[in-house]
N, C-alpha and C positions, 0 to 999 in steps of 0.2 A: 339810597334814600337816608337821610340823616335821621337821627333819633326824634328830633322835633318835628320832623315831617311826618314821621310815622305816628306820632302822637296827635298831630293835627287830623290825620285820617281817622283815628279812633275817635276824637272829639266830634268829628262830623257825623259819627253814627250814633251819637248820644242825643236824646230827645231835646234837652235843654239847649244844646248847642247847634242843632241841626239846620236852623235858618240862618246861621251866620256865613258870611262870605269866606272864601279860602284865606284872604289876608287876615280876617278877624280871628279865624281858628288858629292861625299860626301865631298871632299875638297871645293867645291863650296858651297855646303849646309852649311858648318860650318861658313861661313862668311855672309850668307844670314840673312836678319832681316824680321820679319813678321810686316806688316803694315796693318791697316784697315781704311776704309773711308766710311762715310754715303752717302746716296743718295744726289746728288747735289754738293758734296764736290769736289773742284778742287785738282787734284794731283799736277799738275804743269800747268803753263800757257806758251802759245806761247811768245817767246822772253826771258823767263827766262834762267838763266845759269843752267846747269845740270850736275850732276856727278854720277847719279844713274840710273840704269835700273831696270824694274819692271816685274815679272811675275804674272798673275792672277791666284789665287788659287780658288776663288769663287766670284760670282757677275758679274758685266760687267762694262766696261769702254768705254766711248765714246772719240774718238780721232777726233778733229775738228780744222779747220783753218779759220782765218778772212781774207776776201778779201779786197783789197784796196777800193771797192765800197760799203763797209759795210755788205756785205752778210757773213754769217757764213755757211761753208760747212762741213759736217761730213765726215770724210775719212774712219772711220771704227767703228765698235762696237766689242769690244774684250770681249772674255769670258774665262773659265777656261783653262789654258795651253797656253794662248797667251803671248807674250813678247812685251813690248814696251820700247823706250828709250835706245835701245841697243847700240847706238853708244857711249853712256857714259861709256861703259865697257873698251874702249881703249883710250878714250880722252875726255876732257870736251867739252860739246857742248852747243849751244844755241838752246833751244827748238824750233823746227819748228811747233809745233802744241800744242793744249791745251788738256789735259786729265782730264776727269770728271767722277766720280763714277756715274752710272745710277740707282744703287740701293745699299744696304749695300754690300760692296766689301772687300774681304780679299786679299792682295797681298804679294808677296815676293820681298823684295828690295835688290839689290846687289850693293854696292858702288863700283865705278870704281877703286879707288886706291886699294881696297881689292882684286878685280878681278885681277888686274895687279900683285899683290904680288903672287897671287896663280899661274897665268901662267908663271911667272918668273922662277919659279922652274920647269916648265915643257914646253918647247917649243913645243913639239908634241901636247899639249892640245890646246895651241894657234893656231896652224896649222889647226886643226880639226874644231875650232870655226869659224876661218876666211873663211875656205872653206864653211861652212854652211851659214855663213852670205852673202857670195858672191852669193850663189844660191838663197837666200831670196830676195836680191836686184834685181836680174835677173827676178825673177817671178813677183815681184812688178812692174818692168818697163813693163813687158808684159801685166799685168792687166791694167795699166794705158793707154797703147797704145789701147787696145781693147776697154776700157771705152770710150775714146775719140771719137770713131766712132759709139758708140751705139745710138739708138734713145732714147728719154725720156722714152718711153713704155718699152724698153729693160732694162734701168738703174733701173727704179722703179720695175719692176718685179724681177730683179736680186738682188736688195736690200731686198725685201721682202723674196725671196727665202733664201737669206743668213741668214735672221732671223729664218725661219722655219728650215733650216738645224742646226743651232746652238741649238735650242731646242730640236731636234731630237738627237743630239749628247749627250745632257745632260739627255736623257731619259724622258724628260717631254712632248714628243709629239709623236703622232702616224702618220699614213699616211694621215688622214683626219681631219678636224676641228682643226688646230693648231692655238692657240691663240698667237698672237703677241702683247706685250704691248708696243706700240708706237703710238704717234700722227701722224697725216698726215704730219705736218711740220717736225717731226723727221725722217720719212721715206724720205721726200723730200731732207733732208740734207744728208742722207746716199746715196741718188741717185745722188746727185750733180745737183739738179734741183730746179725749184721755187716750193713753196707750191701750187700755182694754177695749174701749169702743172701736179704735182703729183696727186693733188685732181681729176683733170679731168680723168686720166687714172685709179685711183682707182675706180671712179665712173663706168667707163666702165667695170671694172673687177666685180664690185657688180652686174651690170645689167646682165652679163654673169654668175652669180652665182659662180664665182671663189671664191670671198671673201664676207664677210659681214662686213660693217663698223659701228662702234660705238665710243662713246667719249674715246679717248685715247687708242683704241685698234683696232685691225684688226683680224678677225677670217678667216683663209685661209681654205676653204673647200676642194680645190683640188690643193694641192701643186705642183703636177706634171704638171698641166696646166700652171702654171707660166713659164715653160721653153719654151712654144710655143710663148712667146712674147719677148724672149731674142735674139735679132739679131742685 
């Protein structure tokens, strides 16, 4: 399999490109560029101008925002098949968040002007992509609305469960004793709460033997029990 055929396979698993025909995926793959980042390396910063979107091939990327009160809030942790910075496909944008590699990470980069040149030759392709992006925005808004009404316990449990599911999708975890490589501060950021509040709830989970806490990691003994706290 050639590199661009492999990239076309990856693009086909990404929501925004999922309705494209194979030939259309290959057109996009031909303008995609591989990029690699080491742990802790910033891909772009909040406030930067941007003209490139990215798809995660391997590794993981943290998306975070800085609040006016100085707090940093993690919005998401993205893994293989996830896309970010997609607004740059159709227009230049000011980055609304900072993206940072959490581990050695391989990305596929698509420059906005290259994508625009591809879709200019196929309006049908543009319509498929715009429909998928509209659905993506709608789901994001629904998640944000739900998140705003959740308790701290629900947000922390949800953040932990999201990490567990990501590892299960990668085939690196079973139904029990799933290792999540994250500090309590990082989990608090993903949950959009303070470290102190997250730590108190994690201690509760440990007392109930749902998790075991250690430096820089959390072992989730019973992932399904986390759902009991999401409300």
